[in-house]
Structure formats: structure tokens, C-alpha cells
C-alpha positions in Angstrom: 1.2 -34.8 -24.8 1.2 -31.3 -26.1 -2.1 -29.5 -27.0 -1.1 -29.6 -30.6 -0.8 -33.4 -30.5 -4.1 -33.7 -28.5 -5.9 -31.6 -31.1 -4.5 -33.8 -33.9 -5.7 -36.9 -32.2 -9.2 -35.4 -31.8 -9.6 -33.6 -35.2 -8.0 -35.8 -37.8 -10.5 -37.1 -40.4 -12.2 -40.3 -39.5 -11.1 -40.1 -35.8 -14.2 -40.2 -33.5 -14.7 -37.9 -30.5 -13.8 -40.8 -28.2 -10.1 -39.8 -28.3 -11.0 -36.4 -26.7 -13.5 -38.1 -24.3 -10.7 -40.4 -23.1 -8.6 -37.3 -22.3 -11.5 -35.8 -20.4 -12.3 -39.0 -18.5 -8.8 -39.3 -17.3 -8.9 -35.6 -16.3 -12.0 -36.2 -14.2 -10.3 -39.0 -12.4 -7.5 -36.7 -11.4 -9.6 -33.6 -10.6 -7.8 -32.9 -7.3 -4.3 -33.9 -8.4 -2.9 -30.5 -9.0 0.5 -31.6 -10.4 -1.4 -33.9 -12.8 -3.7 -31.1 -13.9 -0.6 -28.8 -14.5 0.7 -31.4 -17.0 -2.6 -32.2 -18.7 -2.8 -31.2 -22.5 -5.8 -29.0 -21.9 -3.7 -27.0 -19.4 -1.1 -26.1 -22.0 -1.2 -22.6 -23.7 -2.9 -19.5 -22.4 -6.4 -20.9 -22.2 -9.6 -19.1 -23.1 -9.4 -15.4 -22.1 -5.6 -15.6 -21.5 -6.1 -16.1 -17.8 -2.9 -15.6 -15.7 -4.0 -18.1 -12.9 -2.1 -21.4 -12.6 -3.0 -23.7 -15.5 -4.0 -26.6 -13.3 -6.3 -24.4 -11.2 -7.9 -22.9 -14.3 -8.4 -26.4 -15.8 -10.1 -27.6 -12.6 -12.4 -24.6 -12.6 -13.3 -25.2 -16.2 -14.2 -28.9 -15.6 -16.3 -28.1 -12.6 -18.1 -25.3 -14.6 -18.7 -27.9 -17.3 -20.3 -30.2 -14.8 -22.4 -27.4 -13.4 -23.6 -26.5 -16.9 -25.4 -29.9 -16.9 -27.4 -29.1 -13.9 -31.2 -29.0 -14.7 -31.7 -26.2 -12.2 -33.1 -25.9 -8.7 -36.7 -26.7 -9.7 -35.9 -30.3 -10.7 -36.1 -32.9 -7.9 -32.8 -34.7 -7.0 -33.9 -38.2 -8.2 -35.6 -37.2 -11.4 -34.0 -38.8 -14.6 -33.1 -35.4 -16.1 -31.1 -34.5 -13.1 -29.3 -37.9 -12.8 -26.3 -37.2 -15.2 -25.4 -34.1 -13.3 -25.8 -35.8 -9.9 -23.8 -38.8 -10.9 -20.9 -36.5 -12.0 -21.1 -34.1 -9.1 -21.3 -36.8 -6.4 -18.6 -39.0 -7.8 -16.0 -36.5 -9.2 -16.6 -33.3 -7.2 -17.7 -34.7 -3.8 -15.6 -37.9 -4.1 -18.2 -40.6 -3.4 -17.5 -44.0 -4.7 -19.4 -45.4 -7.7 -21.3 -47.8 -5.3 -22.1 -45.0 -2.9 -23.5 -42.8 -5.7 -25.6 -45.7 -7.1 -27.1 -46.2 -3.6 -27.7 -42.5 -3.1 -29.6 -42.2 -6.4 -31.4 -45.6 -6.0 -30.1 -47.0 -9.3 -28.4 -50.3 -10.3 -24.6 -50.5 -10.8 -25.2 -51.1 -14.5 -27.3 -48.0 -14.8 -24.7 -46.1 -12.7 -21.9 -47.0 -15.1 -24.1 -46.1 -18.1 -24.9 -42.7 -16.7 -21.3 -42.1 -15.7 -20.2 -42.8 -19.3 -22.8 -40.5 -20.8 -22.0 -37.8 -18.3 -18.3 -37.9 -19.1 -19.2 -37.6 -22.8 -21.3 -34.6 -22.0 -18.5 -32.9 -20.1 -16.2 -33.6 -23.0 -18.7 -31.9 -25.3 -18.8 -28.8 -23.1 -15.0 -28.6 -22.9 -14.6 -29.2 -26.6 -16.8 -26.2 -27.3 -14.8 -24.1 -24.8 -11.5 -25.0 -26.4 -12.7 -25.0 -30.0 -11.0 -21.7 -30.8 -7.6 -23.1 -29.7 -8.3 -26.3 -31.6 -9.2 -24.3 -34.7 -5.8 -22.5 -34.6 -4.0 -25.8 -34.9 -6.5 -27.5 -37.2 -4.6 -27.0 -40.5 -1.1 -27.7 -39.1 -2.4 -30.6 -37.0 -3.8 -32.3 -40.1 -1.2 -34.9 -41.3 0.3 -33.9 -44.6 -0.5 -37.3 -46.1 -4.2 -36.7 -45.5 -3.9 -33.2 -46.9 -2.4 -34.7 -50.1 -5.1 -37.3 -50.3 -7.9 -34.7 -50.1 -6.2 -32.5 -52.6 -6.0 -35.3 -55.0 -9.7 -36.0 -54.9 -11.8 -34.3 -57.5 -15.6 -34.7 -58.1 -16.6 -37.0 -60.9 -20.1 -35.9 -61.5 -22.8 -38.2 -62.8 -26.5 -38.8 -62.3 -26.9 -40.3 -58.8 -29.9 -41.5 -56.8 -29.7 -40.0 -53.3 -32.2 -42.5 -52.0 -29.9 -45.4 -53.0 -26.9 -43.6 -51.2 -29.0 -43.3 -48.1 -29.9 -47.0 -48.1 -26.3 -47.9 -48.3 -25.4 -45.4 -45.6 -28.1 -46.9 -43.3 -26.6 -50.4 -43.8 -23.2 -49.1 -42.9 -24.2 -47.4 -39.6 -27.1 -49.6 -38.4 -25.0 -51.8 -36.2 -23.4 -48.8 -34.4 -26.8 -47.3 -34.0 -28.1 -50.5 -32.4 -25.1 -50.6 -30.0 -26.0 -47.1 -28.9 -29.7 -47.8 -28.5 -30.5 -45.4 -31.3 -33.3 -46.0 -33.8 -33.1 -44.5 -37.3 -36.4 -43.3 -38.8 -36.2 -42.5 -42.5 -38.8 -40.4 -44.3 -37.9 -40.5 -48.0 -39.8 -40.2 -51.2 -40.6 -43.5 -53.0 -39.3 -42.3 -56.4 -35.7 -41.8 -57.2 -34.1 -38.5 -56.2 -31.5 -37.9 -58.9 -28.8 -35.3 -58.5 -25.6 -34.7 -60.4 -22.8 -35.5 -58.0 -19.8 -37.8 -57.3 -21.4 -40.9 -55.7 -18.3 -42.0 -53.9 -17.8 -38.6 -52.2 -21.5 -38.2 -51.5 -21.7 -41.7 -49.9 -18.8 -40.8 -47.5 -20.5 -37.5 -46.5 -23.8 -39.2 -45.8 -22.2 -41.9 -43.7 -20.1 -39.4 -41.7 -23.0 -37.0 -41.1 -25.4 -39.7 -39.8 -22.7 -41.4 -37.8 -21.7 -38.1 -36.2 -25.4 -37.5 -35.2 -25.7 -40.9 -33.7 -22.6 -40.3 -31.5 -24.1 -37.1 -30.2 -27.7 -38.2 -29.5 -29.3 -39.7 -26.5 -30.6 -43.3 -26.7 -33.8 -42.8 -28.7 -34.5 -41.9 -32.3 -32.8 -40.0 -35.1 -35.2 -38.8 -37.8 -34.0 -38.4 -41.4 -36.1 -36.7 -44.0 -35.1 -36.3 -47.7 -37.0 -33.7 -49.7 -37.0 -32.4 -53.2 -38.7 -29.1 -53.9 -38.2 -28.1 -57.5 -34.4 -28.0 -58.1 -33.6 -28.0 -54.3 -32.7 -31.3 -52.5 -32.2 -31.3 -48.8 -31.6 -34.0 -46.1 -32.5 -33.1 -42.5 -31.5 -35.0 -39.4 -33.5 -34.3 -36.2 -32.4 -35.7 -32.8 -32.1 -34.8 -29.2 -28.4 -34.4 -28.3 -26.8 -35.3 -25.0 -26.2 -32.2 -22.8 -23.1 -30.4 -24.0 -22.9 -32.4 -27.3 -21.6 -29.4 -29.3 -18.8 -31.0 -31.3 -18.6 -29.9 -35.0 -21.3 -31.1 -37.3 -18.8 -32.9 -39.6 -15.3 -34.2 -39.3 -12.8 -32.2 -41.2 -12.4 -34.7 -44.1 -16.2 -34.9 -44.6 -16.5 -31.1 -44.4 -13.9 -30.7 -47.2 -15.8 -33.2 -49.3 -19.0 -31.2 -48.8 -17.1 -28.1 -50.1 -15.8 -29.9 -53.1 -19.3 -31.1 -54.0 -20.7 -27.6 -53.7 -23.1 -28.7 -50.9 -23.9 -26.8 -47.7 -24.5 -27.8 -44.1 -26.2 -25.8 -41.4 -27.3 -26.6 -37.8 -30.0 -25.1 -35.6 -31.2 -25.7 -32.1 -34.9 -25.9 -31.3 -36.4 -24.4 -28.1 -37.4 -27.9 -26.9 -33.7 -29.1 -27.0 -33.8 -30.9 -30.3 -31.2 -30.3 -32.9 -31.7 -30.2 -36.7 -28.8 -30.7 -39.2 -29.7 -29.7 -42.8 -27.6 -30.8 -45.7 -28.4 -28.8 -48.8 -27.5 -30.9 -51.9 -26.7 -29.3 -55.2 -29.1 -31.0 -57.6 -27.2 -30.1 -60.7 -23.5 -29.6 -61.1 -22.4 -27.4 -64.0 -20.8 -28.7 -67.1 -18.1 -26.6 -68.9 -17.0 -27.6 -72.4 -13.4 -26.4 -73.2 -12.7 -26.5 -77.0 -9.0 -26.0 -77.6 -6.4 -28.1 -79.5 -3.9 -27.2 -76.8 -4.3 -29.7 -73.9 -2.4 -27.3 -71.7 -5.3 -24.9 -71.5 -7.7 -27.7 -70.7 -5.5 -28.9 -67.8 -5.2 -25.3 -66.6 -8.9 -24.8 -66.5 -9.4 -28.1 -64.7 -6.8 -27.0 -62.1 -8.5 -23.6 -61.7 -11.8 -25.3 -61.0 -10.4 -27.5 -58.2 -13.0 -27.6 -55.4 -15.8 -26.3 -57.6 -18.8 -28.5 -58.4 -18.2 -28.1 -62.1 -17.3 -30.9 -64.6 -14.9 -30.0 -67.3 -15.3 -31.8 -70.7 -12.5 -31.4 -73.3 -12.7 -31.2 -77.1 -9.4 -31.0 -79.0 -11.0 -29.9 -82.3 -13.7 -27.7 -83.6 -15.7 -30.6 -85.1 -15.5 -32.6 -81.8 -16.5 -29.5 -79.9 -19.6 -28.9 -82.1 -20.7 -32.5 -81.6 -20.2 -32.4 -77.8 -22.0 -29.0 -77.5 -25.0 -30.5 -79.2 -25.0 -33.7 -77.2 -24.1 -32.4 -73.7 -25.8 -29.0 -73.8 -23.1 -27.7 -71.4 -23.7 -24.7 -69.1 -20.9 -22.8 -70.8 -18.2 -23.2 -73.4 -14.6 -21.8 -73.4 -13.5 -21.6 -77.0 -10.1 -21.0 -78.5 -9.8 -19.4 -81.9 -6.7 -21.0 -83.5 -7.6 -24.6 -84.3 -7.0 -26.7 -87.5 -9.9 -27.5 -89.9 -12.5 -25.4 -88.2 -11.3 -22.3 -86.3 -13.0 -20.7 -83.4 -14.6 -18.0 -85.4 -16.4 -20.5 -87.7 -17.4 -22.7 -84.8 -18.7 -19.7 -82.8 -21.0 -18.9 -85.8 -22.2 -22.5 -86.1 -23.0 -22.7 -82.5 -25.0 -19.5 -82.6 -27.0 -20.5 -85.6 -27.9 -23.9 -84.3 -31.2 -24.0 -82.3 -29.7 -26.6 -79.9 -26.7 -24.5 -79.0 -27.7 -20.9 -79.7 -28.3 -20.0 -76.0 -25.2 -21.6 -74.5 -22.9 -18.9 -73.0 -19.6 -18.9 -75.0 -16.3 -17.4 -73.7 -13.8 -16.7 -76.4 -10.3 -17.3 -75.0 -7.6 -16.3 -77.5 -4.1 -14.7 -78.0 -5.8 -12.5 -80.6 -7.1 -9.7 -78.5 -10.1 -8.8 -80.5 -13.1 -8.7 -78.2 -15.1 -6.5 -80.7 -15.0 -9.2 -83.3 -15.9 -11.9 -80.8 -18.9 -10.0 -79.5 -20.1 -9.2 -83.1 -20.2 -13.0 -83.8 -22.1 -13.8 -80.7 -19.6 -14.4 -77.9 -20.8 -13.9 -74.3 -17.4 -12.9 -72.9 -13.9 -12.5 -74.1 -10.7 -13.5 -72.2 -7.3 -12.8 -73.7 -4.6 -15.4 -73.2 -2.8 -16.1 -70.9 -5.7 -16.4 -68.4 -5.5 -16.4 -64.7 -7.6 -18.4 -62.2 -9.4 -15.2 -61.2 -10.2 -14.5 -64.9 -11.8 -17.9 -65.4 -13.7 -18.0 -62.1 -14.9 -14.4 -62.5 -16.2 -15.1 -66.0 -18.0 -18.3 -65.0 -19.5 -16.5 -62.0 -20.7 -13.6 -64.2 -22.4 -16.2 -66.4 -23.9 -17.9 -63.3 -22.2 -21.2 -64.1 -20.5 -21.3 -60.6 
């Protein structure tokens, strides 16, 4: 299988790291079979650093280096638990002892031996994944199936008030069985009251399930701590756990990462000196609302398309009267207003919006074929955009008004 195909099997949304681990496990079993190493997917291409040595030889060196990276150092006794994963891998795969011989040498049961061997293989896979991440990144977009790209492009956030606590409870139910199978205990520290944010609950649910599931797959048997906090307008979810050695796979699968971007959220990862890892998910508490008032539905559709991927809800009004009502009810973060409309034109509506106490402070962007910014500003417009408008015009104006 080509590297491109291997990357696709490892990186497509929803596909767990086990697909890559299976490749590495098979590689370890053939560590001294040179012809097999030459044909292995990880041996394809130039490899890190563009080395000119034979691909199979380079690959064997990389694998042995990955095993050595798990060594706890010379100061740790041979039989100590923290040295066991390294010793299991080194004795079995590098020195060629049988599984039974390694278990006898380390004084552990066969059941423990197979458990440690599996965890060690996963750790080596994590190290190699990091080493080959740059090559994987080059193929990431083209390896992603076009059908999945189309599905992700179709999804747009439908923002509404959502309780993050409720989403976490459902996420916990979804992954509790997998956590138990991996001997991982989930400890939740959440506030008793509701934590309401403006988001798409379906997308948000999938992000939370993916994030927690991904952490469970990387952690050692033990505990994963989750803490949900709200400080003012900021909402954050932190996951703290102790990863397996070499567990440096990406924080999120590709699909979940794209949903995070669409929601306007942000993910960051940091390593602590004691070996623990913290994943912070920063949740946008309030998505913006943009009211577009125009009797031409084409402009409304255009603005919606321009805001694809932005955490901003577009509400449409096809008349001045409807726009006035919605502006008073919704209190949007900004208004895009056309001038030429029946019954109540944009100039009249602009004046009404500015004289009403409920709407007087809402930023208003006049968007018209009549290029008269001086008149617009004299009547209280915040910005003026002449038609036709481009995506950069709209995004730039909304950014200037701090709506995006």
C-alpha cells in the first residue's frame, strides 16, 4: 500500500489511530526482514531529512530509535514498572526473545506480558506518527475522500442557546463503555448550574465526544480529569491525563478539527513537567447575529455564503417593516441594510433604527448601488459598502465592527 493510501487510512475523520498502529505492529514483526521493510508504506518517499540510505535500512533505524526513545534511562532498575514497556519491546523485537522468554526474564505473567506488548506497540506507533507527521500533512487534504469534504462543506452552524453541561453528560454516556474497556476512569468537575453558550448543539456534541474519546485512547490506564469553567464570558473545558510514552497523535481528528473551526472554538495542548498533558477547549460563549435587510434574496444568500465557517448566524428580513421588528426583538450584533425597498426604504429605516432606544447602538452597514456614503453617514450609518460587494468587503466590515 502506498504512503498516500496509508495516510488516508490513518487520517480520515472518525478512523481511530489503530489503523496506523496495525501497520507499525506488522512492521515490528518484520524488523529484520529487509525486503519486507523496503516495501513497507512508511519506507516510501524520501523520508524525514531526505536521507539517501536504503529505505528499509532507514525505516529499521527509525523504529529502533522509537523504541529507544521509550527507555527511562540508565538510573531506572531493569525490573521497575516504568522500564517494563521499553524492556518488553527491546527484548522481544530487537533482541529476538520469544514472548514467553521475555515474560520469564521480567518476572511477569503472560497476560501482563501481552498487555505490555500491546501498549508498547501503541507507544512506538505514537513516536513514528510524530516523526512522519510532516509527510502525512502534505497528503492530508488530497487523502481526504471527496465525499467527506462535500459533507463537511455542507454543514453550517445553526446557533442556539445550548447547555454545555448537558452535552458533556451525553458525551460521557457515549464513551463510558470504551473508557471502562481501557481501564480509564473519567472524573468530571462541572458547575452545578447550566452553562449556556450560543452554538450548534449537534456539532458541539460531536466535538466533545471526539475530544474525550481521543484522550482516552492516548492515556495510560488511570484517570482522565475534565473540568468545565466559566469566567465571565469565557467558557473552557480542560482535559488532564497522563499519556502513554510517545502518544503524540493530533489532538483532534480532521473532521472534529474542522467542526471546531466552524464553531469558532479553539483547541490548545500543553505538556506539564511531570509528564501530564492538558488539552484546553476554548468555547465561544456567544456567536454573533447579523441581520440582513434586503428585499433581494440574492444578497442574503451571498452574505450567508461569505460567512461560511464563521460563528455568525445570519437572519434575513425581506422588507423594512420586518427588519425593524426583528432588529428590536433580536438585538443583533450588526445590520446590513439595503436602500431600495418598497413601503419603507433604507434611508427611512436607518433613521427609525437610530431614533429608537432599543436599536440606536446597533452597528448598521448600508449596502447599496447608490454610492452615497456621505448621506449614509449623516443619517447614522456605521459603514458604507457599495454594491456589488465581495467576500473581503463583508468580512472586513464585520471585523472592523468587531462582529467577527
